[in-house]
Backbone as JSON, one array per atom type, in Angstrom:
{
  "sequence": "MQDLGIKIAVVDNGFVYVGRVVEEEHYYVITNCLNVRKSATTNGFGQLAIEGPQKGSALDPCPPVMVPKNRLCHFIECNGVWMKHVK",
  "N": [[22.33, -3.71, 12.46], [19.04, -2.59, 12.09], [16.03, -1.95, 13.68], [12.98, -1.77, 12.19], [10.38, -1.82, 12.95], [6.9, -2.91, 13.05], [5.6, -4.06, 10.07], [3.79, -4.33, 6.96], [5.0, -6.23, 4.4], [5.42, -6.14, 1.03], [6.36, -8.3, -1.34], [8.13, -9.14, -4.35], [6.69, -11.3, -6.87], [4.24, -11.72, -5.68], [4.1, -12.27, -2.93], [3.14, -11.59, 0.42], [3.84, -10.37, 3.58], [3.51, -9.92, 7.13], [5.03, -8.52, 9.93], [7.69, -8.06, 12.38], [10.23, -6.02, 11.27], [13.64, -6.11, 10.52], [16.43, -4.4, 9.4], [19.15, -5.48, 7.57], [22.44, -5.68, 6.06], [22.17, -6.61, 3.3], [19.67, -7.65, 3.28], [16.2, -7.69, 4.36], [14.95, -8.8, 7.35], [12.23, -10.54, 8.45], [10.6, -11.08, 11.34], [8.64, -12.98, 13.76], [6.64, -13.65, 12.03], [3.92, -13.46, 9.74], [2.31, -14.88, 7.02], [0.42, -13.31, 4.63], [-2.15, -14.68, 3.33], [-4.74, -14.24, 2.55], [-6.32, -11.18, 2.48], [-8.88, -10.16, 2.98], [-10.0, -7.61, 2.93], [-11.85, -4.56, 2.25], [-10.77, -2.29, 1.38], [-8.09, -2.6, 0.62], [-4.54, -3.17, 1.37], [-3.81, -1.06, 3.0], [-6.0, -0.69, 4.71], [-5.78, -3.1, 6.12], [-3.35, -2.62, 7.43], [-4.02, -0.47, 9.11], [-6.35, -1.27, 10.54], [-5.91, -3.89, 11.32], [-6.14, -7.54, 11.29], [-8.89, -8.73, 9.38], [-12.3, -9.93, 9.52], [-12.33, -13.02, 8.13], [-9.77, -12.82, 7.12], [-6.81, -14.52, 6.17], [-4.12, -15.53, 7.79], [-1.06, -16.92, 7.96], [1.17, -18.43, 10.19], [4.72, -18.26, 10.01], [8.22, -19.16, 9.82], [11.07, -16.94, 10.47], [11.57, -14.68, 7.76], [13.79, -13.98, 5.18], [14.29, -11.32, 3.13], [15.69, -10.37, 0.18], [16.99, -7.15, -0.45], [16.57, -6.11, -3.01], [14.3, -7.41, -3.84], [12.09, -6.53, -2.57], [9.01, -4.91, -2.87], [7.45, -2.88, -1.55], [6.97, -1.39, 1.73], [4.39, -1.22, 4.21], [3.47, 0.73, 6.81], [2.46, -0.42, 9.97], [-0.05, 0.0, 12.51], [-0.55, 0.21, 16.12], [-2.47, -1.81, 16.61], [-1.58, -4.2, 15.65], [0.2, -5.15, 17.5], [-0.71, -7.14, 19.27], [-0.81, -9.32, 17.63], [1.65, -9.65, 16.43], [4.54, -10.16, 18.02]],
  "CA": [[20.93, -4.03, 12.29], [18.12, -1.53, 12.5], [14.65, -2.4, 13.83], [12.08, -0.86, 11.49], [9.04, -1.93, 13.51], [5.97, -3.85, 12.44], [5.23, -3.59, 8.74], [3.38, -5.25, 5.91], [6.03, -6.25, 3.36], [4.97, -6.67, -0.25], [7.55, -8.81, -2.01], [7.79, -9.51, -5.72], [6.04, -12.6, -7.08], [2.95, -11.79, -5.02], [4.15, -12.64, -1.52], [2.87, -10.51, 1.37], [4.1, -10.78, 4.95], [3.44, -8.9, 8.16], [5.86, -8.89, 11.07], [8.7, -7.09, 12.81], [11.26, -5.97, 10.23], [14.98, -5.67, 10.88], [17.23, -4.18, 8.2], [20.56, -5.88, 7.58], [23.16, -5.08, 4.93], [21.61, -6.97, 1.99], [18.36, -8.27, 3.48], [15.27, -7.35, 5.42], [14.55, -10.01, 8.05], [10.9, -10.36, 9.05], [10.43, -12.06, 12.41], [7.26, -13.11, 14.25], [6.12, -13.43, 10.69], [2.67, -14.03, 9.26], [2.09, -14.78, 5.59], [-0.95, -12.85, 4.35], [-2.68, -15.5, 2.23], [-5.98, -13.57, 2.13], [-6.46, -9.99, 3.33], [-10.31, -9.99, 3.29], [-10.31, -6.19, 3.11], [-12.61, -3.89, 1.2], [-9.99, -1.11, 1.0], [-6.7, -2.93, 0.37], [-3.59, -3.43, 2.45], [-3.84, 0.07, 3.93], [-7.0, -1.04, 5.71], [-5.2, -4.15, 6.95], [-2.32, -2.0, 8.28], [-4.65, 0.41, 10.09], [-7.38, -1.94, 11.35], [-5.51, -5.24, 11.7], [-6.81, -8.61, 10.56], [-10.33, -8.59, 9.17], [-13.04, -11.19, 9.52], [-12.05, -13.7, 6.86], [-8.34, -12.76, 6.77], [-6.06, -15.76, 6.36], [-2.74, -15.2, 8.16], [-0.39, -18.17, 8.3], [2.47, -18.24, 10.84], [5.86, -18.85, 9.32], [9.49, -18.81, 10.45], [11.61, -15.69, 9.93], [11.74, -14.59, 6.31], [14.84, -13.07, 4.73], [13.93, -10.78, 1.83], [16.75, -9.55, -0.41], [16.5, -5.77, -0.6], [16.11, -5.84, -4.38], [13.07, -8.16, -4.11], [11.0, -5.86, -1.85], [8.27, -3.89, -3.63], [7.26, -1.77, -0.62], [6.49, -1.61, 3.09], [3.28, -0.41, 4.71], [3.59, 0.88, 8.27], [1.31, -0.92, 10.73], [-0.24, 0.7, 13.78], [-0.49, -0.57, 17.34], [-3.4, -2.93, 16.66], [-0.83, -5.41, 15.29], [1.07, -5.59, 18.62], [-1.21, -8.38, 19.86], [-0.65, -10.38, 16.64], [3.08, -9.76, 16.14], [5.25, -9.81, 19.25]],
  "C": [[20.07, -2.89, 12.83], [16.7, -2.09, 12.53], [13.74, -1.36, 13.2], [10.64, -0.94, 11.99], [8.19, -2.94, 12.77], [5.46, -3.25, 11.13], [4.59, -4.72, 7.94], [4.44, -5.12, 4.82], [5.45, -6.9, 2.12], [6.23, -7.01, -1.04], [7.16, -9.2, -3.43], [7.28, -10.95, -5.78], [4.8, -12.8, -6.23], [2.95, -12.19, -3.56], [3.94, -11.42, -0.64], [3.04, -11.08, 2.77], [3.83, -9.61, 5.88], [4.26, -9.41, 9.35], [6.82, -7.77, 11.43], [9.87, -7.17, 11.83], [12.56, -5.41, 10.8], [15.77, -5.53, 9.58], [18.66, -4.63, 8.45], [21.2, -5.35, 6.29], [22.49, -5.36, 3.59], [20.19, -7.5, 2.07], [17.51, -7.47, 4.46], [14.88, -8.69, 6.05], [13.23, -9.72, 8.75], [10.71, -11.47, 10.07], [9.01, -11.97, 12.96], [6.32, -12.94, 13.06], [4.8, -14.15, 10.44], [2.61, -13.83, 7.75], [0.63, -14.38, 5.36], [-1.42, -13.6, 3.1], [-3.94, -14.86, 1.67], [-6.2, -12.39, 3.06], [-7.9, -9.79, 3.8], [-10.67, -8.54, 3.58], [-11.21, -5.69, 1.99], [-11.85, -2.69, 0.66], [-8.49, -1.39, 0.95], [-5.84, -3.1, 1.61], [-3.48, -2.27, 3.43], [-4.84, -0.17, 5.05], [-6.46, -2.11, 6.66], [-4.16, -3.55, 7.91], [-2.94, -1.17, 9.4], [-5.56, -0.35, 11.06], [-6.98, -3.31, 11.86], [-6.27, -6.27, 10.91], [-8.32, -8.4, 10.52], [-11.0, -9.95, 9.32], [-12.83, -11.82, 8.14], [-10.6, -13.6, 6.41], [-7.71, -14.13, 7.04], [-4.59, -15.4, 6.55], [-2.07, -16.47, 8.66], [0.94, -17.89, 8.97], [3.57, -18.9, 10.03], [7.14, -18.43, 10.05], [10.0, -17.49, 9.89], [11.87, -15.77, 8.43], [12.84, -13.58, 6.01], [14.51, -12.62, 3.31], [15.12, -9.97, 1.3], [16.2, -8.16, -0.71], [15.98, -5.47, -2.01], [14.84, -6.6, -4.75], [11.85, -7.53, -3.41], [10.33, -4.84, -2.77], [8.03, -2.66, -2.76], [6.83, -2.28, 0.75], [5.27, -0.76, 3.33], [3.38, -0.43, 6.22], [2.32, 0.39, 8.94], [1.18, -0.15, 12.04], [-0.29, -0.28, 14.94], [-1.42, -1.76, 17.42], [-2.69, -4.25, 16.36], [0.01, -5.95, 16.44], [0.58, -6.9, 19.24], [-1.07, -9.57, 18.91], [0.81, -10.69, 16.34], [3.83, -9.28, 17.37], [6.57, -9.14, 18.95]]
}
C-alpha cells in the first residue's frame, strides 16, 4: 500500500470525492472521505483543491470508498488547507 496523500478523485459516472488516498493493487481506497455533491466554485475543482471548501460547497461525509483503478478519471492534488477537513 502506498499513501498518495489528500486528493480530489474524479470517478466515472460523475462521482467526486476528496480524502486521503491509498493505492492498493487493483483499487484506490479513499479514507476520511467526503463526497463532493456541490463544489460552489467559480474556477472548477482546481480552485477547490487550492482554496478548500467554498461558501456553498456541499461535502457529505461517507465511509471509505474503494475505486477500481480503471474507474478513476483523474486525481487533483490538494494543498494543506484540506488538513483540517480530512484527517
